[in-house]
C-alpha positions as a Markdown table, in Angstrom:
| # | Residue | x | y | z |
|---|---|---|---|---|
| 1 | Unk | 60.5 | -62.8 | -63.7 |
| 2 | Unk | 61.0 | -59.1 | -62.8 |
| 3 | Unk | 59.7 | -58.0 | -59.5 |
| 4 | Unk | 57.0 | -55.3 | -59.2 |
| 5 | Unk | 59.6 | -52.9 | -57.8 |
| 6 | Unk | 61.9 | -53.5 | -60.8 |
| 7 | Unk | 58.9 | -52.9 | -63.2 |
| 8 | Unk | 58.2 | -49.6 | -61.5 |
| 9 | Unk | 61.9 | -48.7 | -61.8 |
| 10 | Unk | 61.9 | -49.6 | -65.5 |
| 11 | Unk | 58.9 | -47.3 | -66.1 |
| 12 | Unk | 60.5 | -44.5 | -64.1 |
| 13 | Unk | 63.8 | -44.5 | -66.0 |
| 14 | Unk | 62.1 | -44.2 | -69.4 |
| 15 | Unk | 63.3 | -41.0 | -71.1 |
| 16 | Unk | 66.5 | -40.9 | -69.1 |
| 17 | Unk | 70.0 | -41.4 | -70.3 |
| 18 | Unk | 71.4 | -44.9 | -69.9 |
| 19 | Unk | 74.6 | -43.5 | -68.3 |
| 20 | Unk | 74.6 | -42.4 | -64.7 |
| 21 | Unk | 76.0 | -38.8 | -64.4 |
| 22 | Unk | 76.7 | -39.2 | -60.7 |
| 23 | Unk | 76.1 | -41.4 | -57.6 |
| 24 | Unk | 74.8 | -39.1 | -54.8 |
| 25 | Unk | 75.9 | -39.9 | -51.3 |
| 26 | Unk | 74.3 | -38.9 | -48.0 |
| 27 | Unk | 75.8 | -35.6 | -46.8 |
| 28 | Unk | 77.8 | -35.6 | -43.6 |
| 29 | Unk | 77.1 | -32.2 | -42.0 |
| 30 | Unk | 79.0 | -31.2 | -38.9 |
| 31 | Unk | 77.3 | -32.1 | -35.6 |
| 32 | Unk | 75.3 | -29.4 | -33.9 |
| 33 | Unk | 73.8 | -30.0 | -30.4 |
| 34 | Unk | 70.1 | -29.5 | -30.1 |
| 35 | Unk | 67.7 | -28.8 | -32.9 |
| 36 | Unk | 67.5 | -25.0 | -33.2 |
| 37 | Unk | 69.2 | -25.0 | -36.6 |
| 38 | Unk | 66.7 | -27.3 | -38.2 |
| 39 | Unk | 63.5 | -25.8 | -36.9 |
| 40 | Unk | 60.9 | -25.0 | -39.5 |
| 41 | Unk | 60.4 | -21.2 | -39.1 |
| 42 | Unk | 58.1 | -18.5 | -40.3 |
| 43 | Unk | 55.4 | -21.0 | -41.4 |
| 44 | Unk | 52.7 | -19.3 | -43.4 |
| 45 | Unk | 49.7 | -21.0 | -44.9 |
| 46 | Unk | 49.4 | -19.9 | -48.5 |
| 47 | Unk | 46.3 | -21.6 | -49.9 |
| 48 | Unk | 44.7 | -24.9 | -50.8 |
| 49 | Unk | 42.6 | -26.7 | -53.4 |
| 50 | Unk | 40.6 | -29.9 | -53.8 |
| 51 | Unk | 40.0 | -31.9 | -57.0 |
| 52 | Unk | 36.4 | -32.6 | -57.9 |
| 53 | Unk | 35.0 | -35.6 | -59.8 |
| 54 | Unk | 33.8 | -33.4 | -62.7 |
| 55 | Unk | 34.3 | -34.7 | -66.3 |
| 56 | Unk | 36.8 | -31.9 | -66.9 |
| 57 | Unk | 39.7 | -31.4 | -64.5 |
| 58 | Unk | 38.3 | -29.0 | -61.8 |
| 59 | Unk | 39.7 | -27.8 | -58.5 |
| 60 | Unk | 37.8 | -26.1 | -55.6 |
| 61 | Unk | 39.6 | -23.1 | -54.2 |
| 62 | Unk | 40.2 | -23.0 | -51.3 |
| 63 | Unk | 40.4 | -26.7 | -50.6 |
| 64 | Unk | 37.7 | -28.5 | -48.6 |
| 65 | Unk | 39.2 | -31.1 | -46.2 |
| 66 | Unk | 36.8 | -33.2 | -44.2 |
| 67 | Unk | 35.8 | -31.7 | -40.8 |
| 68 | Unk | 36.3 | -33.9 | -37.7 |
| 69 | Unk | 33.0 | -34.3 | -35.9 |
| 70 | Unk | 34.0 | -36.4 | -32.8 |
| 71 | Unk | 31.8 | -39.3 | -34.0 |
| 72 | Unk | 30.6 | -41.6 | -31.2 |
| 73 | Unk | 32.5 | -44.9 | -30.9 |
| 74 | Unk | 32.4 | -47.6 | -31.9 |
| 75 | Unk | 31.9 | -47.0 | -35.6 |
| 76 | Unk | 32.8 | -49.1 | -38.6 |
| 77 | Unk | 36.2 | -48.8 | -40.1 |
| 78 | Unk | 35.8 | -47.7 | -43.7 |
| 79 | Unk | 36.9 | -50.5 | -46.0 |
| 80 | Unk | 39.4 | -50.0 | -48.8 |
| 81 | Unk | 37.6 | -49.7 | -52.1 |
| 82 | Unk | 38.4 | -48.8 | -55.7 |
| 83 | Unk | 40.0 | -45.4 | -56.2 |
| 84 | Unk | 37.3 | -42.7 | -56.4 |
| 85 | Unk | 36.7 | -40.9 | -59.6 |
| 86 | Unk | 38.7 | -37.9 | -58.4 |
| 87 | Unk | 41.8 | -40.0 | -58.7 |
| 88 | Unk | 41.7 | -39.6 | -62.5 |
| 89 | Unk | 42.6 | -36.0 | -62.0 |
| 90 | Unk | 44.5 | -35.9 | -58.7 |
| 91 | Unk | 46.9 | -38.6 | -59.9 |
| 92 | Unk | 48.1 | -36.0 | -62.4 |
| 93 | Unk | 49.3 | -33.7 | -59.5 |
| 94 | Unk | 52.6 | -35.4 | -59.2 |
| 95 | Unk | 52.9 | -36.8 | -62.7 |
| 96 | Unk | 52.1 | -35.0 | -66.0 |
| 97 | Unk | 50.3 | -33.2 | -67.3 |
| 98 | Unk | 49.5 | -30.9 | -64.3 |
| 99 | Unk | 52.4 | -31.0 | -61.9 |
| 100 | Unk | 52.3 | -27.8 | -59.8 |
| 101 | Unk | 49.9 | -26.1 | -62.1 |
| 102 | Unk | 46.9 | -26.5 | -59.8 |
| 103 | Unk | 48.9 | -25.0 | -56.9 |
| 104 | Unk | 49.8 | -22.0 | -58.9 |
| 105 | Unk | 46.2 | -21.6 | -60.0 |
| 106 | Unk | 44.9 | -22.0 | -56.5 |
| 107 | Unk | 47.3 | -19.5 | -55.0 |
| 108 | Unk | 46.5 | -16.9 | -57.7 |
| 109 | Unk | 42.8 | -17.4 | -57.1 |
| 110 | Unk | 43.3 | -16.8 | -53.4 |
| 111 | Unk | 45.5 | -13.8 | -54.0 |
| 112 | Unk | 48.3 | -15.4 | -52.0 |
| 113 | Unk | 51.3 | -13.1 | -51.8 |
| 114 | Unk | 54.5 | -15.0 | -52.5 |
| 115 | Unk | 57.9 | -13.5 | -53.4 |
| 116 | Unk | 58.5 | -16.3 | -56.0 |
| 117 | Unk | 62.0 | -15.0 | -57.0 |
| 118 | Unk | 63.1 | -15.5 | -53.4 |
| 119 | Unk | 62.0 | -19.1 | -53.2 |
| 120 | Unk | 64.8 | -21.7 | -53.0 |
| 121 | Unk | 62.8 | -24.9 | -53.2 |
| 122 | Unk | 59.3 | -25.7 | -54.4 |
| 123 | Unk | 58.5 | -29.3 | -53.4 |
| 124 | Unk | 55.9 | -31.8 | -52.3 |
| 125 | Unk | 56.0 | -33.0 | -48.7 |
| 126 | Unk | 56.0 | -36.6 | -50.0 |
| 127 | Unk | 59.2 | -35.8 | -51.9 |
| 128 | Unk | 60.9 | -34.6 | -48.7 |
| 129 | Unk | 59.8 | -37.8 | -46.9 |
| 130 | Unk | 61.3 | -39.9 | -49.7 |
| 131 | Unk | 64.6 | -38.1 | -49.4 |
| 132 | Unk | 64.5 | -38.4 | -45.6 |
| 133 | Unk | 63.8 | -42.1 | -46.0 |
| 134 | Unk | 66.8 | -42.5 | -48.3 |
| 135 | Unk | 69.0 | -40.7 | -45.8 |
| 136 | Unk | 67.7 | -43.0 | -43.1 |
| 137 | Unk | 68.0 | -46.1 | -45.2 |
| 138 | Unk | 64.3 | -47.0 | -44.4 |
| 139 | Unk | 62.0 | -49.0 | -46.6 |
| 140 | Unk | 59.7 | -46.0 | -47.4 |
| 141 | Unk | 60.3 | -44.6 | -50.9 |
| 142 | Unk | 62.9 | -47.1 | -52.1 |
| 143 | Unk | 62.0 | -46.4 | -55.7 |
| 144 | Unk | 61.2 | -42.8 | -56.8 |
| 145 | Unk | 62.1 | -40.3 | -59.5 |
| 146 | Unk | 62.5 | -36.5 | -59.1 |
| 147 | Unk | 62.8 | -34.2 | -62.0 |
| 148 | Unk | 65.0 | -31.1 | -61.2 |
| 149 | Unk | 63.7 | -27.9 | -62.7 |
| 150 | Unk | 65.7 | -24.6 | -62.3 |
| 151 | Unk | 63.5 | -21.6 | -61.6 |
| 152 | Unk | 64.6 | -18.0 | -61.4 |
| 153 | Unk | 68.1 | -17.1 | -60.5 |
| 154 | Unk | 68.3 | -19.3 | -57.3 |
| 155 | Unk | 65.3 | -21.7 | -57.1 |
| 156 | Unk | 64.6 | -25.3 | -57.8 |
| 157 | Unk | 61.3 | -27.1 | -58.4 |
| 158 | Unk | 61.3 | -30.8 | -57.6 |
| 159 | Unk | 58.7 | -32.6 | -59.7 |
| 160 | Unk | 57.9 | -36.1 | -58.3 |
| 161 | Unk | 56.5 | -39.1 | -60.2 |
| 162 | Unk | 53.6 | -40.3 | -58.2 |
| 163 | Unk | 50.1 | -39.3 | -56.9 |
| 164 | Unk | 45.7 | -36.8 | -53.2 |
| 165 | Unk | 42.5 | -35.0 | -52.9 |
| 166 | Unk | 42.7 | -31.9 | -50.7 |
| 167 | Unk | 46.0 | -30.2 | -51.1 |
| 168 | Unk | 47.5 | -27.3 | -49.0 |
| 169 | Unk | 50.5 | -25.1 | -49.7 |
| 170 | Unk | 52.7 | -23.4 | -47.2 |
| 171 | Unk | 55.7 | -21.2 | -47.1 |
| 172 | Unk | 58.5 | -21.6 | -44.5 |
| 173 | Unk | 62.2 | -21.3 | -43.8 |
| 174 | Unk | 64.0 | -24.7 | -43.6 |
| 175 | Unk | 67.7 | -24.9 | -42.9 |
| 176 | Unk | 68.2 | -21.4 | -44.2 |
| 177 | Unk | 66.2 | -21.9 | -47.4 |
| 178 | Unk | 62.9 | -20.4 | -48.3 |
| 179 | Unk | 60.6 | -23.2 | -49.3 |
| 180 | Unk | 57.1 | -23.7 | -50.6 |
| 181 | Unk | 55.7 | -27.1 | -49.6 |
| 182 | Unk | 52.6 | -28.8 | -51.0 |
| 183 | Unk | 51.0 | -31.6 | -49.0 |
| 184 | Unk | 47.8 | -33.6 | -48.7 |
| 185 | Unk | 45.4 | -32.8 | -45.9 |
| 186 | Unk | 43.3 | -35.5 | -44.2 |
| 187 | Unk | 40.9 | -33.4 | -42.2 |
| 188 | Unk | 40.5 | -30.3 | -40.0 |
| 189 | Unk | 39.0 | -29.4 | -36.7 |
| 190 | Unk | 35.7 | -27.4 | -36.7 |
| 191 | Unk | 36.0 | -23.6 | -36.8 |
| 192 | Unk | 34.8 | -23.3 | -33.3 |
| 193 | Unk | 37.8 | -25.2 | -32.1 |
| 194 | Unk | 40.2 | -22.6 | -33.5 |
| 195 | Unk | 39.7 | -19.6 | -31.2 |
| 196 | Unk | 42.5 | -17.1 | -31.8 |
| 197 | Unk | 41.3 | -14.2 | -33.9 |
| 198 | Unk | 44.3 | -14.3 | -36.2 |
| 199 | Unk | 43.5 | -17.9 | -37.1 |
| 200 | Unk | 39.9 | -17.3 | -38.0 |
| 201 | Unk | 38.7 | -19.3 | -41.1 |
| 202 | Unk | 39.2 | -16.9 | -44.0 |
| 203 | Unk | 36.5 | -16.4 | -46.6 |
| 204 | Unk | 37.6 | -16.3 | -50.3 |
| 205 | Unk | 37.5 | -12.8 | -51.8 |
| 206 | Unk | 34.1 | -11.9 | -53.2 |
| 207 | Unk | 34.7 | -12.9 | -56.8 |
| 208 | Unk | 33.4 | -16.4 | -56.4 |
| 209 | Unk | 32.4 | -17.1 | -60.0 |
| 210 | Unk | 34.1 | -20.2 | -61.6 |
| 211 | Unk | 37.1 | -19.5 | -63.8 |
| 212 | Unk | 39.2 | -21.6 | -66.1 |
| 213 | Unk | 43.0 | -21.5 | -66.1 |
| 214 | Unk | 44.8 | -22.9 | -69.2 |
| 215 | Unk | 48.3 | -24.5 | -68.9 |
| 216 | Unk | 50.0 | -25.7 | -72.0 |
| 217 | Unk | 51.2 | -29.3 | -71.9 |
| 218 | Unk | 53.8 | -30.6 | -74.3 |
| 219 | Unk | 52.4 | -33.0 | -76.8 |
| 220 | Unk | 48.8 | -31.6 | -76.5 |
| 221 | Unk | 48.3 | -28.9 | -79.1 |
| 222 | Unk | 45.1 | -27.6 | -77.5 |
| 223 | Unk | 46.7 | -27.3 | -74.0 |
| 224 | Unk | 45.6 | -28.7 | -70.7 |
| 225 | Unk | 42.7 | -26.9 | -69.0 |
| 226 | Unk | 42.1 | -26.7 | -65.2 |
| 227 | Unk | 38.9 | -25.2 | -64.1 |
| 228 | Unk | 39.1 | -23.3 | -60.8 |
| 229 | Unk | 35.9 | -22.9 | -58.8 |
| 230 | Unk | 36.2 | -20.3 | -56.1 |
| 231 | Unk | 34.0 | -21.0 | -53.1 |
| 232 | Unk | 33.9 | -21.5 | -49.4 |
| 233 | Unk | 36.4 | -20.4 | -46.7 |
| 234 | Unk | 40.1 | -21.2 | -46.1 |
| 235 | Unk | 41.3 | -23.4 | -43.2 |
| 236 | Unk | 44.1 | -22.1 | -41.0 |
| 237 | Unk | 47.3 | -24.0 | -40.4 |
| 238 | Unk | 46.6 | -24.8 | -36.8 |
| 239 | Unk | 43.3 | -26.5 | -37.7 |
| 240 | Unk | 44.8 | -29.2 | -39.8 |
| 241 | Unk | 44.6 | -32.9 | -38.8 |
| 242 | Unk | 46.5 | -36.0 | -39.8 |
| 243 | Unk | 44.5 | -39.2 | -39.5 |
| 244 | Unk | 45.9 | -42.7 | -38.8 |
| 245 | Unk | 44.4 | -46.0 | -37.9 |
| 246 | Unk | 45.9 | -48.9 | -35.8 |
| 247 | Unk | 44.8 | -52.2 | -34.7 |
| 248 | Unk | 44.2 | -52.4 | -30.9 |
| 249 | Unk | 46.8 | -55.2 | -30.7 |
| 250 | Unk | 49.5 | -53.2 | -32.5 |
| 251 | Unk | 52.5 | -51.9 | -30.6 |
| 252 | Unk | 51.5 | -48.2 | -31.2 |
| 253 | Unk | 52.0 | -45.3 | -33.6 |
| 254 | Unk | 55.1 | -45.6 | -35.8 |
| 255 | Unk | 56.5 | -42.3 | -34.7 |
| 256 | Unk | 59.6 | -42.7 | -36.8 |
| 257 | Unk | 57.5 | -42.2 | -39.9 |
| 258 | Unk | 54.6 | -40.1 | -38.6 |
| 259 | Unk | 56.5 | -37.3 | -36.8 |
| 260 | Unk | 58.7 | -36.3 | -39.8 |
| 261 | Unk | 55.6 | -36.3 | -42.0 |
| 262 | Unk | 53.7 | -33.9 | -39.7 |
| 263 | Unk | 56.8 | -31.8 | -39.0 |
| 264 | Unk | 57.5 | -31.1 | -42.6 |
| 265 | Unk | 54.0 | -29.7 | -43.1 |
| 266 | Unk | 53.7 | -28.1 | -39.6 |
| 267 | Unk | 50.5 | -30.2 | -39.1 |
| 268 | Unk | 49.6 | -29.8 | -35.4 |
| 269 | Unk | 46.9 | -32.5 | -34.7 |
| 270 | Unk | 47.2 | -36.3 | -35.0 |
| 271 | Unk | 44.1 | -38.4 | -34.5 |
| 272 | Unk | 44.6 | -42.1 | -34.3 |
| 273 | Unk | 41.7 | -44.5 | -34.6 |
| 274 | Unk | 42.2 | -47.8 | -32.7 |
| 275 | Unk | 40.2 | -50.5 | -34.3 |
| 276 | Unk | 39.3 | -54.2 | -33.7 |
| 277 | Unk | 37.1 | -56.5 | -35.7 |
| 278 | Unk | 36.3 | -53.9 | -38.3 |
| 279 | Unk | 35.2 | -51.2 | -35.8 |
| 280 | Unk | 37.0 | -48.1 | -34.4 |
| 281 | Unk | 36.6 | -48.4 | -30.6 |
| 282 | Unk | 38.8 | -45.5 | -29.5 |
| 283 | Unk | 40.3 | -42.3 | -30.9 |
| 284 | Unk | 43.5 | -40.9 | -29.5 |
| 285 | Unk | 44.3 | -37.3 | -30.0 |
| 286 | Unk | 47.9 | -35.9 | -30.0 |
| 287 | Unk | 49.2 | -32.4 | -30.3 |
| 288 | Unk | 52.5 | -32.4 | -32.2 |
| 289 | Unk | 54.8 | -29.5 | -31.6 |
| 290 | Unk | 58.6 | -29.1 | -31.9 |
| 291 | Unk | 59.3 | -30.3 | -28.4 |
| 292 | Unk | 57.2 | -33.5 | -29.0 |
| 293 | Unk | 59.0 | -34.2 | -32.3 |
| 294 | Unk | 62.6 | -33.9 | -31.2 |
| 295 | Unk | 62.1 | -35.4 | -27.7 |
| 296 | Unk | 60.4 | -38.4 | -29.3 |
| 297 | Unk | 62.8 | -38.7 | -32.3 |
| 298 | Unk | 66.2 | -37.3 | -31.1 |
| 299 | Unk | 68.0 | -38.5 | -34.3 |
| 300 | Unk | 65.6 | -36.5 | -36.5 |
| 301 | Unk | 67.6 | -33.3 | -36.2 |
| 302 | Unk | 70.7 | -35.0 | -37.7 |
| 303 | Unk | 68.5 | -36.4 | -40.6 |
| 304 | Unk | 67.0 | -32.9 | -41.2 |
| 305 | Unk | 70.5 | -31.4 | -41.4 |
| 306 | Unk | 71.4 | -34.0 | -44.0 |
| 307 | Unk | 68.1 | -33.2 | -45.9 |
| 308 | Unk | 68.9 | -29.5 | -45.9 |
| 309 | Unk | 72.4 | -30.1 | -47.3 |
| 310 | Unk | 71.0 | -32.6 | -49.9 |
| 311 | Unk | 68.5 | -30.0 | -51.1 |
| 312 | Unk | 71.2 | -27.4 | -51.4 |
| 313 | Unk | 73.2 | -29.9 | -53.5 |
| 314 | Unk | 70.2 | -30.7 | -55.8 |
| 315 | Unk | 69.5 | -27.0 | -56.1 |
| 316 | Unk | 73.1 | -26.3 | -57.1 |
| 317 | Unk | 72.9 | -29.0 | -59.7 |
| 318 | Unk | 69.6 | -27.7 | -61.1 |
| 319 | Unk | 71.0 | -24.1 | -61.3 |
| 320 | Unk | 74.3 | -25.1 | -63.0 |
| 321 | Unk | 74.2 | -28.4 | -64.9 |
| 322 | Unk | 70.5 | -28.2 | -65.2 |
| 323 | Unk | 70.7 | -25.0 | -67.2 |
| 324 | Unk | 72.6 | -27.0 | -69.9 |
| 325 | Unk | 70.9 | -30.4 | -69.8 |
| 326 | Unk | 67.6 | -31.4 | -68.0 |
| 327 | Unk | 68.3 | -33.5 | -64.9 |
| 328 | Unk | 66.5 | -36.2 | -62.9 |
| 329 | Unk | 67.5 | -38.2 | -59.8 |
| 330 | Unk | 66.2 | -41.8 | -59.3 |
| 331 | Unk | 66.2 | -43.5 | -56.0 |
| 332 | Unk | 66.3 | -47.3 | -56.2 |
| 333 | Unk | 67.5 | -50.1 | -53.9 |
| 334 | Unk | 69.3 | -47.6 | -51.6 |
| 335 | Unk | 71.1 | -45.7 | -54.4 |
| 336 | Unk | 70.3 | -42.1 | -55.5 |
| 337 | Unk | 71.6 | -41.5 | -59.0 |
| 338 | Unk | 71.7 | -38.4 | -61.3 |
| 339 | Unk | 70.7 | -38.8 | -64.9 |
| 340 | Unk | 70.2 | -36.6 | -67.9 |
| 341 | Unk | 66.6 | -36.3 | -69.0 |
| 342 | Unk | 66.3 | -36.9 | -72.7 |
| 343 | Unk | 62.6 | -36.7 | -73.1 |
| 344 | Unk | 59.8 | -34.7 | -71.5 |
| 345 | Unk | 57.1 | -36.8 | -73.2 |
| 346 | Unk | 54.2 | -37.4 | -70.8 |
| 347 | Unk | 55.8 | -35.2 | -68.1 |
| 348 | Unk | 54.7 | -31.8 | -66.8 |
| 349 | Unk | 57.0 | -29.0 | -67.9 |
| 350 | Unk | 56.8 | -25.6 | -66.2 |
| 351 | Unk | 55.3 | -23.4 | -68.9 |
| 352 | Unk | 57.2 | -20.3 | -70.0 |
| 353 | Unk | 54.4 | -18.0 | -68.6 |
| 354 | Unk | 54.7 | -19.6 | -65.2 |
| 355 | Unk | 58.5 | -19.3 | -65.2 |
| 356 | Unk | 58.0 | -15.5 | -65.2 |
| 357 | Unk | 56.8 | -15.5 | -61.7 |
| 358 | Unk | 60.2 | -16.5 | -60.5 |
| 359 | Unk | 62.0 | -13.6 | -62.3 |
| 360 | Unk | 62.8 | -10.5 | -60.3 |
| 361 | Unk | 60.9 | -7.3 | -61.3 |
| 362 | Unk | 58.4 | -9.4 | -63.2 |
| 363 | Unk | 54.8 | -8.6 | -62.9 |
| 364 | Unk | 54.4 | -12.2 | -61.7 |
| 365 | Unk | 56.7 | -11.7 | -58.6 |
| 366 | Unk | 53.7 | -11.6 | -56.3 |
| 367 | Unk | 50.2 | -12.6 | -56.9 |
| 368 | Unk | 47.7 | -9.6 | -57.0 |
C-alpha cells in the first residue's frame, strides 16, 4: 500500500514530464566568516491582505491580523477544529487558481510602490523554508513542488503547491538579490506598543469603497474574480508577532525551525504559550533580531549562503531553459529534481496583463 507521502508525491508530479531533466545538488559556496553577507537588508513592508469567508473570493486590504491583548493566564488552549470557511479561498493562495494574484491586487489597492522590473525573486516564505530544509536535510518539507515562472528580463516567480489567512508582503535584499516575500502573519502588538513615529499604523487611502479585480484563469472561460475590500489601517513591520505553543514538559522552543522562519520575514516578536492540561499557564515573549538569530544558530549563515546560491541557480534556469519549456522542481525523499511542466491545468498562470508590471518602461513598473 502506498504511503501518504507517496500519494502526495504522485499528485504533485501530475502534469510533469516523466523524465528528470536534472538532479539538483546543494551548492557549496566558499566559506565567509561572520554573517554580514547574508543579512536581510533594506526590509520594507509593502502591504497585506486577509481572506474573508464570503461566498465569493474576497480579501480585506490591508490585512487584519489578530491583535495581542496580554490575556490573563491561565486560559484554555484553543482546540484544533475543522478548517474554517476561509480555507476554501486561502487554500488557493499557493495552488491554482489565484497564486500571487491577491498579493498583486492588495499592493495595487494600497498604492505600494514596487520597481517590479528590478525584482529578482518573488516567493512565499514557506517556499524559502522548504528549500532551507532540503539544504539542511531536515524533515520539514520533504515533499514539495515549485513551478518556476520567468518574469521580466531578470526575475523569477516561484509558485508553490500548498496552502493562510492574513498575508503580508515585504521587499528586501537577500544575498545580493532584490526579493518580494509573501508570508502568513499570526498576530500583531497593539498600536500603542509601537511608538516610533515612522512606524505609525498607516490608514488606507481614502477611497475605501469595495472593488473587484478580475484575474483570468486557464480553463475557466469567465475568469476568476477576487473582490478587494479596502478598509482599516496597515500594520508596520515591527508590530508583527509569531505565535507558538509548547507543553510545559517540553525541552523548549525548536529554535532550529523557528528562527529561520522569523528571519526570512523579519518578524521581530515571538510569543510562546506554555500549556499544561489544556490551559496556557505562561506566555514567554522574545525579541528576535540579527544578533539573536546568528548567535543562537551559528550554522544558519552557511545555509543562507547555500539558499542564495540555489535561488540564483533556479532563477537562471527560469530565465534560460524556462523561456523555452515550462519548468518545475520537486522535492521528495531528500532529492530535488527538475522537470518539464507539460500541463498548466488546475494551476495558476501569471496572466499576460500581470506580466507587464515586470517589463521596463511599462506603465505597470510601479503601482500608482
